[in-house]
Backbone as JSON, one array per atom type, in Angstrom:
{
  "sequence": "MKVEDIPVTEGSGNVFRDLGLPDADDLQLKAELVRQLCSRIKALRLTQVEAGKRLGLKQPDVSKLVHGRHTGFSADRLIALLNALQVDVEIVLRPQRKSRGKHGTVRVRQAV",
  "N": [[95.39, 163.27, 142.54], [95.58, 165.86, 140.18], [93.61, 168.55, 139.26], [94.21, 169.45, 136.65], [94.85, 166.99, 135.55], [92.47, 165.68, 135.1], [90.23, 164.4, 132.49], [88.53, 166.47, 130.01], [85.65, 166.66, 128.38], [84.24, 168.37, 125.67], [80.98, 169.54, 125.59], [78.07, 168.94, 123.5], [76.1, 170.82, 123.5], [73.83, 169.87, 123.86], [72.53, 168.03, 126.33], [71.18, 165.74, 126.38], [71.78, 164.49, 124.01], [74.52, 164.12, 124.39], [74.31, 162.39, 126.27], [73.65, 160.15, 124.68], [71.01, 159.57, 124.01], [68.26, 158.6, 121.92], [66.13, 160.36, 120.99], [67.07, 162.84, 121.28], [67.03, 165.51, 120.39], [64.24, 166.2, 120.61], [63.87, 165.97, 123.22], [65.53, 167.89, 124.35], [64.35, 170.3, 123.28], [61.77, 170.12, 124.55], [62.6, 170.3, 127.3], [63.57, 172.93, 127.28], [61.23, 174.43, 126.52], [59.67, 173.8, 128.8], [61.31, 174.92, 130.85], [60.87, 177.64, 130.04], [58.13, 177.89, 130.55], [57.87, 177.47, 133.26], [59.27, 179.7, 134.2], [57.7, 181.72, 133.29], [55.42, 181.17, 134.89], [56.52, 181.76, 137.43], [57.17, 184.57, 137.02], [54.66, 185.55, 136.81], [53.74, 185.18, 139.22], [52.25, 182.98, 140.1], [50.51, 180.59, 142.0], [50.86, 176.9, 142.04], [48.22, 175.87, 141.91], [46.82, 178.14, 141.0], [48.27, 178.4, 138.44], [47.4, 176.0, 137.4], [44.71, 176.32, 136.96], [44.58, 178.28, 135.05], [45.94, 176.99, 132.92], [44.53, 174.72, 132.62], [45.16, 172.4, 133.77], [45.62, 169.93, 136.28], [46.69, 170.45, 139.66], [48.79, 168.53, 140.4], [50.0, 168.03, 137.93], [51.11, 170.45, 137.03], [52.96, 170.62, 139.18], [54.54, 168.51, 138.39], [55.56, 169.53, 135.83], [56.9, 171.97, 136.84], [58.99, 170.84, 138.23], [60.51, 169.76, 136.35], [59.86, 167.62, 134.82], [58.74, 166.46, 132.03], [57.36, 164.44, 130.78], [54.88, 162.72, 128.91], [53.89, 165.02, 127.78], [53.72, 166.75, 124.82], [55.78, 168.58, 122.52], [53.98, 170.37, 121.16], [51.75, 170.63, 122.82], [53.08, 171.63, 125.11], [53.76, 174.28, 123.89], [51.23, 175.33, 123.48], [50.55, 175.59, 126.19], [52.23, 177.42, 127.02], [51.19, 179.6, 125.39], [48.73, 179.85, 126.7], [49.47, 181.22, 128.85], [49.91, 183.55, 127.87], [52.21, 183.9, 126.22], [53.92, 184.34, 123.26], [54.99, 182.1, 120.86], [57.58, 181.67, 118.61], [58.66, 180.21, 115.65], [61.8, 179.65, 114.01], [63.01, 178.76, 110.96], [66.03, 177.91, 109.26], [68.71, 177.32, 106.98], [71.05, 174.86, 107.69], [73.99, 175.53, 109.5], [77.28, 174.8, 108.09], [79.32, 174.09, 109.75], [78.24, 172.72, 111.94], [78.22, 169.95, 112.0], [76.81, 166.63, 111.81], [74.24, 167.02, 112.9], [71.54, 169.21, 113.09], [70.55, 172.23, 114.9], [68.27, 172.76, 117.68], [66.82, 175.38, 119.02], [65.88, 177.33, 121.72], [64.9, 180.64, 122.5], [64.49, 183.45, 124.6], [62.81, 186.31, 123.87], [63.92, 189.71, 124.2]],
  "CA": [[95.14, 163.5, 141.07], [95.39, 167.14, 140.07], [92.51, 169.04, 138.35], [94.61, 169.5, 135.35], [94.91, 165.72, 135.1], [91.04, 165.05, 134.85], [89.85, 164.64, 131.17], [87.38, 167.03, 129.98], [85.07, 166.58, 127.07], [83.38, 169.48, 125.44], [79.61, 168.86, 125.27], [77.41, 169.42, 122.23], [75.11, 171.83, 123.8], [72.49, 169.12, 124.18], [73.08, 167.19, 127.3], [70.46, 164.57, 126.05], [72.52, 164.05, 122.92], [75.73, 163.73, 124.98], [74.16, 161.04, 127.03], [73.3, 159.18, 123.73], [69.56, 159.34, 123.88], [67.88, 158.77, 120.51], [65.27, 161.57, 120.85], [67.78, 164.0, 122.04], [66.46, 166.93, 120.08], [62.91, 166.41, 121.06], [63.98, 166.19, 124.76], [65.97, 169.29, 124.52], [63.15, 171.23, 123.03], [60.75, 170.07, 125.66], [63.26, 170.88, 128.51], [63.58, 174.33, 127.24], [59.81, 174.92, 126.75], [59.27, 173.77, 130.24], [61.91, 176.0, 131.61], [60.19, 178.92, 129.8], [56.95, 177.85, 131.02], [58.2, 177.79, 134.63], [59.79, 181.08, 134.27], [56.58, 182.43, 133.07], [54.54, 180.92, 136.11], [57.05, 182.48, 138.45], [57.01, 185.93, 136.74], [53.36, 186.03, 137.12], [53.57, 184.82, 140.76], [51.05, 182.14, 140.32], [50.73, 179.33, 142.83], [50.64, 175.76, 141.2], [46.73, 175.67, 141.93], [46.38, 179.17, 140.06], [48.62, 178.15, 137.14], [46.66, 174.87, 136.89], [43.37, 176.78, 136.43], [44.85, 178.94, 133.89], [46.54, 175.94, 132.07], [43.66, 173.65, 132.21], [45.8, 171.15, 134.25], [45.42, 169.75, 137.77], [47.86, 170.8, 140.28], [50.04, 167.54, 140.26], [50.68, 168.02, 136.61], [51.79, 171.56, 137.19], [54.05, 170.37, 139.92], [55.46, 167.75, 137.62], [56.35, 170.24, 135.0], [57.8, 172.72, 137.62], [60.09, 169.92, 138.68], [61.29, 169.45, 135.04], [59.37, 166.26, 134.33], [57.77, 166.69, 130.79], [56.97, 163.03, 130.27], [53.43, 162.87, 128.69], [53.52, 166.4, 127.3], [54.29, 166.87, 123.51], [55.97, 170.02, 122.27], [52.84, 171.13, 120.7], [51.05, 170.97, 124.0], [53.89, 172.75, 125.9], [53.76, 175.62, 123.27], [49.83, 175.67, 123.82], [50.38, 175.89, 127.69], [52.84, 178.87, 126.93], [50.24, 180.55, 124.87], [47.68, 180.22, 127.71], [49.95, 182.2, 129.77], [50.09, 184.9, 127.04], [53.52, 183.93, 125.67], [53.86, 184.0, 121.76], [56.18, 181.25, 120.52], [57.93, 181.9, 117.19], [59.55, 179.26, 115.14], [62.34, 179.96, 112.86], [63.88, 177.78, 110.29], [67.06, 178.39, 108.39], [69.68, 176.33, 106.42], [71.9, 174.41, 108.85], [75.5, 175.86, 109.21], [78.13, 173.55, 107.84], [80.28, 173.74, 110.92], [77.49, 172.04, 113.06], [78.28, 168.51, 111.94], [75.69, 165.95, 111.18], [73.06, 167.3, 113.64], [71.08, 170.57, 113.3], [70.35, 172.63, 116.24], [66.99, 173.26, 118.07], [67.19, 176.36, 120.16], [64.61, 178.24, 122.24], [65.42, 181.86, 123.1], [63.48, 184.36, 125.13], [62.96, 187.7, 123.34], [64.18, 190.81, 125.01]],
  "C": [[94.94, 165.06, 141.08], [94.1, 167.46, 139.08], [92.98, 169.08, 136.94], [94.79, 168.16, 134.7], [93.54, 165.11, 134.54], [90.66, 165.45, 133.36], [88.72, 165.36, 131.12], [86.93, 166.88, 128.63], [84.16, 167.63, 126.75], [82.11, 168.86, 124.99], [79.08, 169.46, 123.89], [76.63, 170.42, 122.28], [73.77, 171.21, 124.0], [72.87, 168.0, 125.02], [72.46, 165.7, 126.83], [71.26, 163.73, 124.83], [73.97, 163.39, 123.42], [75.58, 162.52, 125.83], [73.75, 159.69, 126.04], [71.76, 158.68, 123.62], [69.05, 159.55, 122.38], [66.95, 159.84, 120.13], [65.75, 162.7, 121.52], [67.26, 165.48, 121.76], [65.14, 167.26, 120.58], [62.98, 166.73, 122.58], [64.46, 167.47, 125.09], [65.03, 170.4, 124.32], [62.15, 171.28, 124.12], [61.29, 170.65, 126.87], [63.08, 172.39, 128.42], [62.11, 175.07, 127.21], [59.36, 174.86, 128.08], [59.86, 174.71, 131.17], [61.37, 177.41, 131.32], [58.91, 178.97, 130.45], [57.05, 178.09, 132.7], [58.53, 179.08, 135.05], [58.58, 182.0, 134.26], [55.57, 182.35, 134.35], [55.24, 181.77, 137.14], [56.94, 183.97, 138.26], [55.56, 186.4, 137.0], [52.94, 185.68, 138.55], [52.35, 184.03, 140.85], [51.44, 180.89, 141.21], [50.51, 178.16, 141.72], [49.13, 175.6, 140.93], [46.32, 176.72, 140.73], [46.9, 178.88, 138.74], [47.86, 176.96, 136.54], [45.37, 175.27, 136.23], [43.59, 177.46, 135.02], [45.22, 177.98, 132.6], [45.49, 174.76, 131.54], [44.16, 172.26, 132.64], [45.39, 171.08, 135.7], [46.81, 170.1, 138.33], [49.05, 169.81, 140.29], [50.69, 167.64, 139.0], [51.44, 169.18, 136.52], [53.03, 171.3, 137.94], [55.11, 169.45, 139.06], [56.15, 168.56, 136.53], [57.2, 171.39, 135.66], [59.01, 172.04, 138.05], [60.82, 169.34, 137.46], [60.85, 168.11, 134.41], [58.3, 166.56, 133.28], [57.23, 165.49, 130.08], [55.44, 163.3, 129.99], [53.06, 164.18, 128.09], [54.25, 166.46, 125.83], [54.68, 168.36, 123.5], [54.81, 170.75, 121.92], [51.97, 171.62, 121.95], [51.73, 171.89, 125.08], [53.7, 174.22, 125.2], [52.24, 175.96, 123.63], [49.84, 176.18, 125.34], [51.24, 177.34, 127.83], [51.78, 179.89, 126.42], [49.16, 181.0, 125.91], [48.16, 181.08, 128.74], [50.52, 183.58, 129.15], [51.53, 185.01, 126.74], [53.26, 183.47, 124.18], [55.17, 183.23, 121.6], [56.36, 181.4, 118.88], [59.02, 180.73, 116.8], [60.26, 179.7, 114.03], [63.21, 178.94, 112.1], [64.87, 178.5, 109.24], [67.95, 177.22, 107.97], [70.66, 176.08, 107.59], [73.28, 175.03, 108.41], [76.37, 174.7, 109.0], [78.93, 173.15, 108.87], [79.56, 173.02, 112.12], [77.65, 170.56, 113.03], [77.07, 167.95, 111.35], [74.29, 166.43, 111.77], [72.75, 168.84, 113.4], [70.78, 170.9, 114.64], [68.88, 173.02, 116.58], [67.08, 174.15, 119.26], [65.94, 177.22, 120.43], [65.25, 179.45, 122.92], [64.38, 182.83, 123.61], [63.85, 185.77, 124.53], [63.18, 188.71, 124.52], [62.97, 191.76, 125.04]]
}
């Protein structure tokens, strides 16, 4: 089989939606918040124990987050954890673009 013969489907930009998960937007938001949290821990050069002290978490919970497992953490709690590491979180609401289809988008960007 040639590479050209392999069918390709363009993703929606949300892997959780592409997998058909019912809470796809929430999962995408949490995954991105966790990514930002891990990036901040790395930028501050914190060990998991040090990060846990700053965040009020035990080291195993920090490990869970660092490995992308956000089960048990709400988006609100993840935002509070980012705040604890001196990261401001800004939420912007705007009308949905018509070209997006039936779903709106949830996007997290890091400010420059």
